[in-house]
TITI-786788 format. One line per 8 residues: number of its first residue (from 0); their letters; for each residue x, y, z of C-alpha. Coordinates in steps of 0.2 Angstrom, whole numbers, plus 5000, padded with zeros to 4 digits. Layout:
<recs>
NUM = a = X Y Z; ...;
</recs>
This chain:
<recs>
0 = mrpdketl = 4763 5127 5480; 4778 5117 5482; 4787 5111 5466; 4786 5092 5463; 4801 5081 5462; 4802 5080 5443; 4803 5098 5441; 4817 5099 5453;
8 = nelridrk = 4827 5086 5444; 4825 5096 5428; 4833 5111 5436; 4849 5100 5441; 4865 5102 5431; 4871 5086 5423; 4890 5085 5426; 4892 5071 5414;
16 = vpepkssw = 4889 5082 5398; 4907 5084 5389; 4913 5102 5390; 4918 5110 5373; 4936 5108 5368; 4949 5122 5371; 4954 5133 5356; 4973 5130 5358;
24 = lwipvvli = 4973 5113 5351; 4977 5120 5333; 4993 5128 5338; 5004 5112 5336; 4997 5109 5319; 5002 5127 5313; 5019 5124 5321; 5022 5108 5311;
32 = vlgaiavp = 5017 5116 5295; 5029 5131 5298; 5043 5120 5302; 5041 5110 5286; 5042 5126 5276; 5056 5134 5287; 5069 5120 5286; 5071 5120 5267;
40 = aaawlrrp = 5070 5139 5267; 5084 5140 5279; 5094 5127 5270; 5092 5137 5254; 5097 5154 5262; 5112 5145 5270; 5118 5138 5253; 5136 5142 5249;
48 = gavevttf = 5140 5155 5236; 5149 5152 5220; 5167 5148 5224; 5182 5154 5213; 5191 5141 5204; 5204 5140 5190; 5199 5130 5175; 5208 5121 5161;
56 = tvrenatg = 5203 5115 5144; 5206 5096 5142; 5219 5093 5128; 5218 5078 5117; 5234 5069 5112; 5235 5055 5100; 5247 5041 5104; 5252 5024 5096;
64 = agaktlln = 5246 5015 5112; 5237 5000 5108; 5245 4998 5091; 5256 4983 5087; 5275 4986 5089; 5284 4980 5073; 5301 4986 5077; 5311 4994 5091;
72 = asgyvtar = 5326 5005 5088; 5336 5019 5095; 5342 5036 5088; 5345 5054 5091; 5336 5070 5090; 5343 5081 5076; 5339 5098 5069; 5337 5100 5050;
80 = rsatvssk = 5342 5118 5051; 5358 5121 5061; 5372 5133 5057; 5388 5139 5064; 5388 5157 5059; 5404 5165 5054; 5410 5181 5044; 5413 5183 5026;
88 = vpgkvtev = 5430 5190 5028; 5443 5188 5042; 5443 5201 5056; 5444 5205 5074; 5429 5203 5085; 5424 5219 5093; 5406 5215 5100; 5396 5199 5103;
96 = lieegvkv = 5378 5202 5107; 5372 5184 5110; 5373 5171 5124; 5369 5152 5124; 5351 5149 5126; 5345 5165 5118; 5332 5165 5105; 5337 5175 5089;
104 = adnqvlar = 5326 5181 5075; 5330 5180 5056; 5343 5193 5051; 5346 5199 5069; 5364 5206 5073; 5375 5193 5082; 5392 5201 5082; 5402 5215 5074;
112 = lddsnlqt = 5420 5215 5068; 5433 5229 5068; 5429 5241 5053; 5440 5256 5057; 5451 5253 5041; 5436 5251 5030; 5428 5267 5037; 5443 5276 5031;
120 = svrlaeaq = 5442 5268 5014; 5424 5273 5013; 5428 5291 5017; 5442 5291 5003; 5430 5284 4990; 5417 5297 4995; 5429 5311 4992; 5434 5304 4975;
128 = lasakasl = 5416 5303 4971; 5414 5321 4975; 5429 5326 4965; 5423 5317 4950; 5406 5325 4951; 5414 5342 4952; 5425 5339 4937; 5409 5333 4928;
136 = eetralmr = 5400 5349 4932; 5416 5359 4926; 5416 5350 4909; 5398 5353 4907; 5400 5372 4909; 5415 5372 4896; 5405 5361 4884; 5390 5373 4885;
144 = qaeaeygr = 5402 5388 4881; 5411 5377 4867; 5394 5373 4859; 5389 5391 4859; 5405 5396 4851; 5404 5382 4838; 5387 5389 4833; 5393 5407 4831;
152 = tiklatnr = 5407 5401 4821; 5396 5391 4809; 5386 5407 4806; 5402 5418 4803; 5409 5405 4791; 5392 5405 4782; 5394 5424 4779; 5412 5421 4775;
160 = iaspsdld = 5418 5431 4790; 5426 5417 4799; 5439 5406 4791; 5437 5387 4788; 5452 5385 4801; 5442 5394 4814; 5427 5383 4811; 5437 5367 4812;
168 = raesdfks = 5445 5373 4828; 5428 5377 4836; 5421 5360 4830; 5436 5351 4838; 5434 5360 4854; 5416 5356 4855; 5418 5337 4851; 5433 5336 4863;
176 = laarlqrq = 5423 5342 4878; 5408 5331 4873; 5420 5316 4874; 5427 5322 4890; 5410 5324 4897; 5405 5306 4893; 5421 5299 4901; 5418 5309 4917;
184 = evdvtvae = 5400 5303 4918; 5407 5285 4918; 5420 5290 4931; 5406 5297 4942; 5397 5280 4940; 5413 5270 4944; 5416 5281 4960; 5398 5278 4966;
192 = revevwkq = 5401 5259 4963; 5417 5260 4973; 5408 5268 4987; 5395 5255 4987; 5409 5241 4987; 5417 5249 5003; 5400 5251 5012; 5396 5232 5008;
200 = qiedmvir = 5413 5227 5015; 5408 5237 5031; 5391 5228 5031; 5401 5212 5030; 5409 5216 5047; 5391 5214 5054; 5387 5196 5057; 5368 5192 5056;
208 = apfggvvv = 5358 5177 5060; 5354 5167 5044; 5337 5161 5051; 5327 5162 5067; 5332 5149 5081; 5341 5147 5098; 5359 5149 5101; 5366 5133 5107;
216 = aknaqpge = 5385 5138 5107; 5395 5154 5108; 5412 5151 5100; 5421 5168 5100; 5423 5183 5112; 5428 5201 5109; 5446 5203 5104; 5448 5187 5095;
224 = mispisag = 5451 5185 5077; 5438 5176 5066; 5439 5169 5049; 5427 5159 5037; 5441 5147 5034; 5453 5138 5046; 5469 5146 5049; 5479 5130 5051;
232 = ggftrtgi = 5483 5128 5069; 5483 5147 5074; 5472 5155 5086; 5459 5161 5073; 5441 5156 5076; 5430 5150 5062; 5413 5154 5069; 5404 5166 5081;
240 = ativdmas = 5390 5155 5087; 5379 5140 5082; 5361 5142 5079; 5348 5128 5079; 5330 5130 5072; 5320 5121 5085; 5305 5120 5074; 5315 5108 5063;
248 = leieidvn = 5319 5095 5076; 5316 5077 5071; 5323 5060 5075; 5337 5050 5064; 5337 5032 5066; 5349 5019 5058; 5338 5004 5054; 5346 4987 5050;
256 = esylhrvs = 5344 4981 5032; 5336 4965 5038; 5321 4975 5046; 5319 4988 5033; 5303 4980 5026; 5294 4984 5043; 5296 5002 5040; 5286 5013 5028;
264 = agqpveat = 5284 5032 5025; 5269 5039 5036; 5270 5024 5048; 5265 5029 5066; 5279 5029 5078; 5280 5030 5097; 5296 5039 5104; 5303 5039 5121;
272 = ldaypdwk = 5317 5051 5126; 5330 5044 5138; 5328 5060 5148; 5309 5057 5150; 5306 5038 5150; 5288 5040 5155; 5283 5052 5141; 5277 5043 5126;
280 = ipckviai = 5278 5055 5111; 5268 5052 5095; 5278 5053 5079; 5277 5047 5061; 5290 5041 5048; 5295 5056 5037; 5306 5047 5024; 5317 5033 5022;
288 = iptadrqk = 5334 5039 5015; 5337 5029 4998; 5355 5024 5002; 5363 5011 5014; 5378 5012 5025; 5389 4998 5018; 5400 4995 5033; 5385 4996 5046;
296 = atvkvrvg = 5372 4988 5035; 5359 5001 5040; 5348 5013 5032; 5344 5030 5039; 5326 5034 5043; 5319 5051 5047; 5305 5052 5060; 5295 5068 5063;
304 = fdkldpri = 5286 5073 5079; 5267 5075 5078; 5269 5090 5090; 5285 5099 5096; 5288 5102 5114; 5301 5113 5123; 5308 5098 5132; 5314 5090 5116;
312 = lpdmgvkv = 5332 5096 5113; 5345 5092 5099; 5356 5077 5101; 5345 5069 5115; 5345 5050 5115; 5328 5042 5110; 5320 5025 5108; 5307 5022 5095;
320 = afqggpds = 5294 5009 5092; 5287 5007 5075; 5269 5004 5075; 5258 4994 5063; 5251 4978 5058; 5236 4971 5048; 5224 4977 5061; 5232 4993 5068;
328 = vgtrvsvm = 5241 5002 5054; 5238 5021 5057; 5227 5018 5073; 5228 5030 5087; 5222 5030 5105; 5217 5047 5113; 5225 5052 5129; 5219 5068 5138;
336 = tipasavr = 5231 5079 5146; 5227 5090 5161; 5236 5099 5175; 5241 5087 5189; 5233 5098 5202; 5216 5094 5194; 5217 5076 5199; 5210 5072 5216;
344 = eqdgrkyv = 5210 5056 5226; 5198 5048 5239; 5199 5030 5245; 5212 5026 5232; 5201 5032 5218; 5206 5047 5207; 5193 5059 5201; 5191 5077 5194;
352 = fvtrdgkv = 5178 5090 5194; 5171 5095 5177; 5162 5112 5176; 5146 5113 5167; 5133 5128 5167; 5142 5136 5182; 5142 5120 5192; 5154 5106 5195;
360 = erravgve = 5152 5088 5192; 5163 5074 5200; 5170 5062 5187; 5181 5047 5190; 5196 5046 5179; 5210 5034 5174; 5227 5041 5176; 5241 5034 5166;
368 = gvlndear = 5255 5044 5174; 5261 5061 5179; 5276 5070 5171; 5281 5089 5173; 5265 5093 5182; 5254 5086 5168; 5243 5071 5170; 5239 5059 5156;
376 = itsgltgg = 5221 5054 5157; 5216 5038 5148; 5197 5037 5153; 5183 5048 5160; 5187 5064 5150; 5185 5070 5132; 5194 5083 5123; 5188 5101 5125;
384 = eivvatgp = 5179 5098 5142; 5184 5110 5156; 5190 5104 5173; 5194 5113 5189; 5213 5115 5190; 5214 5123 5207; 5200 5126 5219; 5194 5123 5237;
392 = ekmvdgdr = 5198 5106 5245; 5180 5103 5251; 5170 5103 5235; 5155 5092 5231; 5145 5087 5216; 5134 5101 5211; 5143 5116 5219; 5142 5132 5210;
400 = vketkp = 5158 5139 5204; 5165 5155 5196; 5178 5150 5183; 5194 5160 5179; 5207 5155 5167; 5225 5153 5172;
</recs>
């Protein structure tokens, strides 16, 4: 039996039926997902570690900037405590222990004078003291014997064995030795005082600092004669050294009588040293001396520094601006001080890096000026913040840092 045509058609393969999709088509999807995860992970693994930087705490200084200037004047830096140190007595200098610029403490030895003659006198006085003490001990021994003899004579006279003349003699000897003993005790005291006098004279040969300060002048050398008073044209020096207490520096200004009404005690002042014209120093009026110079028609005004600085030296010339006015008396504008190395510049704009929680934050700042490696910041920072003083050149906002103090 032959199959019919329809049966044969059913057995034919239909080539138009779509074949099932290949299983590799999911691979690109997996790769895209892995790439999206791997890129941030690689960036996180390649992130830079904490870099070491030197930090500095921002200092806040008050200035008179912005206050109205009532009066400009000039004067000099002076020291309230300054002394040319000399000896109490004339003598020959044997040793000088200081040089200009050296800091000295209170009561520190500055120089010594020749005390050889005084040492001889001290030895003589000590020998006389020893002799007086020996005589005193001898008299005490004789007095004890006389006292015992006097007591025995009293008993014998009571029993009518010793005569009245014997009793009188024993009593006289006892009282005479008692008086001698009393005089010799005074002699010992006098000898002790004499030794002390000679030792004090030796101590006067040692010249000491009357207060702590800095030596600004050395006036004598070993071998020279020195005296507390002038010798009248001779070669005798009147001082060993001049010492200045740098903590007592202030400004003295002669203010014309016509402008005295513009000055008052406690008034803010801005001072500028001739040596540092870009450095504005905050000050205030300490006192107005209640007397006038008749010839110059001026009144002396004392001005004190709000904060002393090693750059301020005695006898420096200074210009001052007395601040004040109805709306600005006592006002102050804060200026921050940081190392000049902390200030960076890009495209003409200055900025610093401020550290916070182990990371740096870029901060634009306004710089008033730079003096002696210190930058005066007028905006962008506040007192107490910590800035990066030195660190890598290529730092960006958010970098992690390891802080070290200078």
